[in-house]
N, C-alpha and C positions, 0 to 999 in steps of 0.2 A: 370378475370372480377370482380367476387363479392369481391377478395382480394384487386384492386384498389379502388372500389366501397364504400367500409366500410373504406379504409386509406383515402379518399379521405374527407369523409363526418367528420370523426373525426376530421381529421389536419386540412379541413376547419374551423368547427365550433369551434375549440380551438386558432384557427389565430385571426378570427373573434370576437371572446368572449376578446382577448387581447387587438385588436384594437380597440373595443369600450372601455375598460377598459383606455387605453392608459397611460399615465404616468410613472411609470417605469416598470409597467406589458409588456407594450408594447416594451420599452427599451431595456429589458432584454431578450425577445424573439427576437427582430432583432438582437443584438449582437452575441446571441447563434447560429442563422442562419448564419450569418456572420462568425464567427469561424470557425462554420463545413461547408460551403459554402468554405472558403480558406483552409481547411483541401484536399476538395475535389479536387482543384482545385491544389493542393502540389503534392496530390496523382498521380493526372493521370500527372503531369509532371516527375513522377520518386522521387521527391523530398524528403531524410528522414525527417519527421516532429519531429525529435529531432534533428536536425543541427540549430547551434545558428544562421543562419540568417534567417531560415527559422522561426524559435520561435519570430527573430524580427518581420518577416512580420505580425505573429498573431499579436502580440502586437501593429503596427501598423492601421493593419484592426479594432483594437476594438476601437482607438482613432479615427481614418476616420470615423466611424460609429455614433461613441455618439455624440450631440449638445451640450449637456453641464453635469454636475457632479450636484449632490445633493445641495442646497445652503447651508445648515448646514456644507458641507464640506470645503466650503470657497477656492477650488483650480478654476483655470480656465485651463479649458482645452488647449491645446497649439492649433493654429492654422492649419488648411489645408497645408498651404505650409510650414509649419515648419515640421510638420511629417514625410512628403511627402519627403523633403530635407533630414533629417536626417536618413529616413530608406534609400535612396535612396544611401546615404555614408555608411551607414553599410552593405549594399548590395556588394556595389562596395569593401570596403574595406576588405570584406571578401575574394575576390578573392586576393589581396597581402598578407594577414594575413595566409592564406589557400598555398602560393605560387603555385597558379593556379589549386590546387585541385578544387577548387569554380569555377568554369569557371564562364568568362565575362555573358553567356546564362543565365546563373544559375539569377543571378542577375537582367537582365532585366526580364524575366520571372518571379520572385520575386515578383520586382518592381510595372510589369503589373497587376499579380493576386491581391494586396492589394490595387491600386486604383482603379479599375472595381471591385469590391466585396465592397470594404468599402465603398465608393463613392454612389455606388447604394443602399444600407442600408443606408448610411445617411440621403440622401434626402426624403427617406420612413419616416424616422423618423422627418425630418422637417417639413414635409410637416403632420402629424397627431398634429404639435405643431403649426401649423397657427393658427387663427385665426378662427371658424369653423371648423376644423382639422380633424376632423371625416368625414365631407361633403366632404371636396376634396380627403382624402383620398380614400371614396367610390368610389367618382365620377368616379377618376384614375384607381382601381381596376377595379370595373366593366367594365369600357371600354378597359383595354386590357383583361377581360375574355369575353366580348362579342364579339373582337375582332377575338380571339381564335376560340370560339364558332362556326362563323359565317364563318370563314375562312374552318373551318372544315366540316362545314355540305354543306355549297354552292360548296367547292371544293367536296365532296361528289355528290352530287345532280348533279352538271354539269361542275362540272372541267374536262376539256381537255388538256388546253399547260400548260405545265409544268413550272414553275418558275421559279428554280434554280436546274436542276434534279445533277448536280454534286455535291451537297450539301444535299439536301433536296428532296429526286427524290417523294416523294407523295406529296409536296404541288403545288397547282395550280396558274396561275393569274386571274382563275376566283374566286377561294377557295378567295385570296387576297384582289380583289377588293370585297367580299361579306362583310370578314369580318370587312373591313375601313367602310362600308355604315353600318353595326350593330352599330360599336362602336361610329358613329357618331349620329345613332338614340338615342344610350342609352343615350349620353350628352347629347342632347337636350333633356330625358327625363328630368334630371338633374335641365336644366337650364327652364323646365315649372313646374317642383318643386319647385324651389327656386328661381324665375326670377329678384327677388333684390340681390341676391350673385353673380348671373352668367347671363351674356346675350348670347343669342343663339349663335351669333359670334364666341365669345369666345369659349361654347362650343361645337362649330363645330370645330373649332380649336384642341380644347384637344381630340378630337374626333380621326381625322385626324393623330396626332401627335402620341398618343397610337397606334392605327393601326399600322402607319408606322415603327416609331419605336419599339414599341413590338414584328412585325413582322422579323426587322432586328434584335434583340436582340435575337430572336430563331435560325436564320439562323447564325447569328454569335458563338454560342453555338454550331449548330450542324456541322458548318464547323471544329471546335476546336476541337470535340469528332470524326469526320470523322479524321481529321490528328493525332489523339493521336492510334486510332483504339479502341474505345471504345464504348460501347452503349449507357451507363448511367455514369453520371456524381460519381455518390455513388448509395448505397442501403439501403439510410436511410428511407423513404416514399416506403414500398411494393405497386408494378404495377405502382409507379409513377417515380421510380428512387431517382434521390439525391438531394440535395438542391438546387442547379444549373440547373440541370433541369426544377426546377419548376418555379425558378426566374428568369429564363434568359432574360425574355420580361419586367420584372417588373428594372432590372439593368439598364436597359439603357431607360428606357418609365421616370421615378421618375427622372432624373437628366435630363431629356431635357424637360420637362413642367416647370421645375423650369427656365431655363439657357433661356428659352424661356420667362419666365415669365408671364405664363396662369394663374398661382393657386392665387387664395387671390384676 
């Protein structure tokens, strides 16, 4: 438990510090996290990380995560659609070139992983780059963490009805509802603090989406790990598991709130 607390405090402080600094400090952090997350994904699927189609997946994840390059480089990043299509082609071409030693299932898994990880981190970075980006980033993260904490403590206190026992036996419906309520309260506190940027109805919607999508993101990762027979996606963070274990909710919530037009 002590190791878990120390790791959480140190990693959390470093993350929040780079989030506050923004710019390339935060961009490089998210790219590094995306690469490590994709590495964990490949490892969970027993895909050799030195194989050329897997290496192409790492390149795709980096390009999908980034939103822009330094202006002095005078280089335009390829669009999401181009990166996705080119990587899909490379992954499928690998099955032909290898004469099916690389199977079609591998192409699908690699493509799914690249879009899942790359898109999630891309929208975290895009949130920080909005006007008042530190506010919107903090709002979204706090709602996610409030939902997690609320679901845990309410579930421990009064949880009786299992939410999805086949996938995550410890989660309860009471805890899930508690997490949603706490997330909405946290979002409303942000609206009270900055009413000129965030209305109460918009705040409540963000809280609901962060709770529902965040808990679903957690279940997605739990289902996948159970299917692959692993407890954690990795061991980078002692007591916490890997990057995907810590960011499973983030990877779903940030794209959701952007696609629904709830930020900014």
